[in-house]
Phi, psi and omega in degrees: 000146179278141177251150180291133176219169180306134179084359179300147172260125187241144164245125187203159166258143175211157180224134176239124179240146181280185186295341180252016179084004180288131183283123181260319178219138177209114178258359185297333181260013184217200177291146176291159177272153171234136180204163179246127181294146177088004181255003178087009180286332174238152176299144180307323180294326178288317177301319181300323179293334182279336184304130177087348179289145181262157174312139179091348181293138172238118185219160177228136182233140173258124178255130184297159178309126178084349183291320184278318187235021177080168177278156174292139181242124177296339178292343180267010170261119186227137173273137179232130179293137177301324180300321179292317179298319180290327178292320184273340184230218180280117182295345180260002183297136175253137183244142180228156176304132180099344178296144175255126183241133178271134177241142177285148173290160181305327180276356179075003184271344182216195178209164175217159187248147173229145179257132178290122179255329178215150176240118177260185182293323180224021181210164173233142173262119180255144174251114181261008174292151171300141181305333180258011177301134179077006182252150172279143177225158174250140182232114178249138184218144170233111181280118180266317180212145179228122176240000000 
């Protein structure tokens, strides 16, 4: 049987649950996922748990707070002037706490998301941390194929 090693191509079912047991991703009831290790498709801590596992393995791992998606960083809380948001987007847009707003990367080739945490008179406080940063997660996997 093949064992997972760096660069392996995997076919697997997996489930990721949050700190309160809420299911975030689940492929067990659908088609299995296919991915290549080392390409950023899974968090490094999840990939590390897969190393050495053999085809056919069904395992569950508990990842400590911050292990899967990093610790929360206060540096990723940023105030953005409403005037700038209106200049770059829809000038009539209304923002509320909890809204997710997409921002273009500096090179314009991609985007990243921020969650509105506070609304001021002429600014918004955005949280650019991953939603699961600083949280414990469970990672369950069933390896179907390893190449």
